[in-house]
N, C-alpha and C positions, 0 to 999 in steps of 0.2 A: 524303573530305576536305572539311571545312566551310569556308565563306568568310564574310566579313562583308558585310552589305548594309545599306543605309540604309532604315530602317523608314518606310513611307509614301511612298517616292520613286517617282515615275512616270517613264516613258521617253517621250521625244518621238519624232517620226518618224525621227530619225537614230540612235536607240538611246542617246542621252545621257540621264543622269539629270536630272530636274527637281528643283530645290531647294524647290519650293513647299510640300511636305508636312511637312518637319521635318528635323532634323539628328541624330536618334537613330540609333545604329548598334548592331545586334545580330547574333548569329550567325544565319545562314540555316538553314532547316530541313535536316536531314540528307538528303543526296542518296543514293539507292540506289546502292551500289557494284556495278559490273558485274564480270564474270569477270576481265578483264585488269587492272582496277584492283586487285583483291585480289591477283593474282599479282605485280603491280608493288610493292605494299606489302610483301608477304612477301620479295620479292627485295631491296628496299631495307633491310629490317630484318636479313636475313641478311648482307648486305654490310656493314651497320653493325657487326655483331658481329665480323666479320673485321677491319674497319678499327680497331676498338677494341683487338683483340689486337695488331694491327700497331703501334698507338700505344704500347701498354704495352711491347712489345718494343723500340721505339725509345728509350723512357725508360730501360729496363733497360740499354741500350747506354750512354746518357749517364751513368747512375749506376754503371757498371762492375759490374753484377750477375752477368753471365755469367763463370764461372770460365775462366781460360785465354785469354780474349779480349784483344785489344789495348786498352789503356786509352784512354778518350775523349780525354784530354789529349795523348796521343801522336799522335793523328791530325792530318793537315794542316788548316789553317784552312778550306780549301774543303770538305773532308769534314765537319768539325765544323759548318759552316754548313748543309750539306745535312741532316745528322742532326737538328739543332735545328729546321729548317724542317719536316721530316716529323713530328717529335715534336709540333709544334703543329697542323699542318694535318690530320693523321690523326685527332686527337681531334675537331676541329671538323667534319670530314667525317662521322665516325661519329655524332656527335650530330645533325647535320642530316639524315642519312639515316634515323636511327631515328625522328625526328619526321616523316619523309616530307614535308619541306617543300621548296619549290622551291630555296631558297638552299642546302639540304643537298645536293641533286643537283649544283648548280653547284660548290660547294666540293669535293665528292667528285670530280667530273670534273677540276677543277683539280689535285687531289692525284694522281689516277691518271694523267692525261696528263703532268704534270710528272715523275712517276716514270719513265714510259716514255721521255720525251724525254731526261732525264738519264742513264738507263741506256744509251740508244743513242748519244748524242752525247759523253758524258763518263763512260765506264765506270769510270775510276779514282775518281770521286767517289761513284758509286752502283753498285757491282758487283752485277749481277743476271744470273741464268742465263737462257738462251733459253726453257726451258719456263715459267719464272715470268713472263717478258715475254709469252709467248703466252697464258698464263692471264689476265694483267691485260688484255691486249687483248680477249680473249674476254668478260670481264666487262663491259668498256665497250660492246662490240657488243650483248650481251644487254640491258644497261640501255637503250640506244637503241631496240632492237627492242621491248622491253616498253613503253616510253614511247610509241612510235609506235602500237602496238596498242591501248593504253589510250585514247589520244587519238582514234583512229579509230572506236572502238566506239560503236555507237548507244546513247544513253541513254534 
């Protein structure tokens, strides 16, 4: 994952960048990715594909694509709100996770934890089975574990 650095910038004794050299910003040279970094990127991309399918399924619910399903208009206002919320945030999370950006992980965690919270506290708005909740919780734990391992790995 590449970052942006100020070209010609130097650091003072406290680690702050000195502005004496210039203001040009360029991509920093590619840093060698380590084992856990690669695992985390693959995990994020696989999770992104799952969340993309979840978003498509949510939009299919809104558009009444599933035969025999209750029409979206017949749902309560609270349930409609939850469906639209996840229709938007699932796609945002999928894009951010695919790009392996920091904001993608944050949006994905927001989507995943709000799904768990809504399923536990208001099951009438987001009915979810216990195994699905366990799987979602497991994915969250794996994401934190891989992020921790990648951050602790010596570069």
